[in-house]
C-alpha positions in Angstrom: 0.0 0.0 0.0 1.3 3.5 -0.9 2.3 5.7 2.0 -0.3 8.3 1.2 -3.1 5.7 1.2 -1.8 4.2 4.4 -1.7 7.6 6.1 -5.2 8.4 4.9 -6.6 5.1 6.1 -5.0 5.6 9.6 -6.3 9.2 9.9 -9.8 8.1 8.9 -9.6 5.5 11.7 -9.0 8.3 14.2 -5.2 8.2 14.7 -3.6 11.4 15.6 -1.1 13.1 13.2 1.6 13.1 15.9 1.2 9.4 16.4 1.8 8.7 12.7 4.9 10.9 12.7 6.2 9.0 15.7 5.5 5.7 13.8 7.9 6.9 11.1 5.6 8.4 8.4 6.9 11.6 6.8 5.5 14.7 8.5 4.9 16.4 5.1 2.8 13.5 3.9 0.8 13.3 7.1 0.2 17.1 7.0 -0.9 17.1 3.3 -3.3 14.1 3.8 -4.7 15.6 6.9 -5.4 18.9 5.1 -7.1 17.1 2.2 -9.4 15.2 4.6 -10.3 18.5 6.3 -11.1 20.0 2.9 -13.4 17.1 2.1 -15.2 17.3 5.4 -15.8 21.1 4.7 -17.4 20.2 1.4 -14.7 21.6 -0.8 -13.7 18.3 -2.3 -10.2 17.3 -3.2 -8.0 20.0 -4.7 -6.8 19.6 -8.2 -3.4 20.8 -9.2 -3.4 24.0 -11.2 -3.0 23.6 -14.9 -3.9 19.9 -14.8 -7.6 19.7 -15.4 -9.0 16.2 -15.4 -10.6 15.5 -18.7 -12.6 12.3 -19.4 -11.4 10.9 -22.7 -13.7 9.0 -25.1 -12.4 6.8 -27.8 -13.3 8.1 -31.2 -15.6 5.8 -33.2 -13.8 3.9 -35.9 -14.8 4.6 -39.4 -16.9 2.0 -41.3 -15.7 1.0 -44.7 -18.2 1.0 -47.7 -17.9 -2.8 -47.8 -18.8 -3.2 -44.2 -21.7 -0.7 -44.6 -23.0 -2.8 -47.5 -22.9 -5.9 -45.4 -24.8 -4.2 -42.6 -27.4 -2.9 -44.9 -27.8 -6.3 -46.4 -28.3 -7.9 -43.0 -30.9 -5.2 -42.1 -32.8 -5.8 -45.3 -32.7 -9.6 -44.6 -34.1 -9.0 -41.1 -36.8 -6.7 -42.6 -37.8 -9.4 -45.1 -38.0 -12.1 -42.4 -40.1 -9.8 -40.3 -42.5 -9.2 -43.2 -42.8 -13.0 -43.7 -43.7 -13.4 -40.1 -46.3 -10.7 -40.3 -47.8 -12.2 -43.4 -47.8 -15.7 -41.8 -49.5 -14.3 -38.7 -52.1 -12.5 -40.9 -52.7 -15.7 -42.9 -53.1 -17.8 -39.8 -55.6 -15.2 -38.5 -57.6 -15.4 -41.7 -57.6 -19.2 -41.7 -58.9 -19.2 -38.1 -61.8 -16.9 -39.1 -62.6 -19.1 -42.1 -62.4 -22.3 -40.0 -64.8 -20.8 -37.5 -67.2 -19.6 -40.2 -67.1 -23.0 -41.9 -67.7 -24.8 -38.6 -70.8 -22.6 -37.9 -72.1 -23.0 -41.5 -71.5 -26.8 -41.5 -73.2 -27.3 -38.2 -76.3 -25.4 -39.4 -76.4 -27.4 -42.6 -76.0 -30.7 -40.8 -79.0 -29.8 -38.6 -81.3 -28.8 -41.5 -80.1 -31.2 -44.2 -82.7 -33.6 -45.5 -80.0 -36.2 -46.2 -79.1 -36.4 -42.5 -80.4 -39.3 -40.4 -79.2 -40.4 -37.0 -76.0 -38.4 -37.6 -75.2 -40.1 -40.9 -75.1 -38.6 -44.4 -77.4 -40.7 -46.6 -76.6 -38.7 -49.8 -73.7 -41.0 -50.8 -72.7 -44.5 -49.9 -69.6 -46.6 -50.5 -69.1 -50.3 -50.9 -66.0 -50.4 -48.6 -64.3 -48.2 -46.0 -61.2 -47.9 -48.3 -63.3 -46.0 -50.9 -64.2 -43.2 -48.5 -62.0 -40.1 -48.9 -60.0 -39.3 -45.9 -61.1 -36.3 -43.8 -64.7 -36.0 -44.9 -66.1 -37.8 -41.9 -66.1 -40.8 -39.6 -66.8 -44.1 -41.6 -69.7 -46.1 -40.4 -70.7 -49.6 -41.7 -74.3 -50.2 -42.7 -76.2 -52.8 -40.8 -78.0 -54.5 -43.7 -76.9 -57.5 -45.8 -75.6 -55.3 -48.6 -72.2 -53.8 -48.0 -72.8 -50.1 -47.5 -70.6 -47.6 -45.8 -71.8 -44.2 -44.6 -70.0 -41.3 -42.9 -70.7 -39.1 -40.0 -69.8 -35.9 -41.8 -67.6 -33.3 -40.3 -68.8 -29.6 -40.1 -66.2 -28.7 -42.8 -67.6 -31.4 -45.1 -71.1 -30.1 -44.6 -69.9 -26.5 -45.2 -68.6 -27.3 -48.7 -71.4 -29.7 -49.6 -73.2 -28.7 -52.8 -76.2 -31.0 -52.4 -78.7 -28.1 -52.1 -77.3 -26.5 -55.2 -77.5 -29.7 -57.2 -81.1 -30.2 -56.0 -82.0 -26.7 -57.1 -80.4 -27.2 -60.5 -82.3 -30.4 -61.0 -85.6 -28.5 -60.2 -84.7 -25.8 -62.7 -83.7 -28.4 -65.4 -87.0 -30.2 -64.9 -88.9 -26.9 -65.2 -87.1 -26.0 -68.4 -87.5 -29.4 -69.9 -91.3 -29.3 -69.4 -91.5 -26.0 -71.5 -92.0 -26.9 -75.2 -90.4 -23.6 -76.2 -87.3 -24.2 -74.2 -84.2 -23.8 -76.5 -86.3 -23.4 -79.6 -84.5 -20.1 -80.4 -81.3 -21.9 -81.0 -82.9 -24.7 -83.0 -85.5 -23.0 -85.2 -84.6 -22.1 -88.8 -87.2 -20.6 -91.2 -87.8 -22.7 -94.3 -88.7 -19.7 -96.4 -86.0 -17.1 -95.6 -83.4 -19.3 -93.9 -83.1 -17.0 -90.8 -82.3 -18.6 -87.5 -83.4 -17.7 -84.0 -85.8 -14.9 -85.0 -89.0 -16.2 -83.4 -91.9 -14.9 -81.4 -94.9 -16.5 -79.7 -98.4 -15.0 -79.8 -99.5 -13.7 -76.4 -103.1 -13.0 -75.7 -104.3 -10.6 -73.0 -107.0 -12.3 -71.1 -108.4 -9.0 -70.0 -109.1 -7.4 -73.4 -108.4 -10.1 -75.8 -105.6 -8.2 -77.6 -103.0 -10.4 -79.4 -99.3 -9.5 -79.0 -96.0 -11.2 -79.9 -93.2 -11.9 -77.5 -89.8 -13.0 -78.7 -86.8 -11.9 -80.8 -87.2 -9.4 -83.6 -84.4 -8.5 -86.0 -83.3 -4.9 -86.2 -84.6 -3.0 -89.2 -81.9 -1.6 -91.5 
């Protein structure tokens, strides 16, 4: 330990300056340290030698070369791209969650109102073996009769994408159109006199006044 530090420690412990001198410490050192301690106790702080101001030094930042800057920019761009991918994935997952919830709700409603549902089974389609049933559309269930028939307990998602109601509606429309004798005649009729095709009209009678009118397709007059 340096003499100055040693003297300072002893003085702080309450030893008298005369005792330190008797112990062999230089009187000048004891006097100087004692004066510094008094100055600190008076709130003046340690004295600083004139002309030697203490200045905190900071290392200057090292310059970044253009190549290093290009690498840094490339890494930042890569991080930005990865962050954008994460954001897009999060958005897609959120949209899928919403779609799944909507499909589950729609499928549950259709399953409760579908005329092909009986005892939790879909009777619209049957299979001759379990292996023929596509995976994921529902739980396979074997029929209880002699004929080999397999049904499914449809999942809400299967019911949500089912088009049975559309096919039934299309069948009804087709039957209605087929029963109309004038259905499609516009595309099949050709006049034997002038040879024109598709320019036809049917006579329509007003049952209120008896006036006859024609309803159909009339060529534009030149």
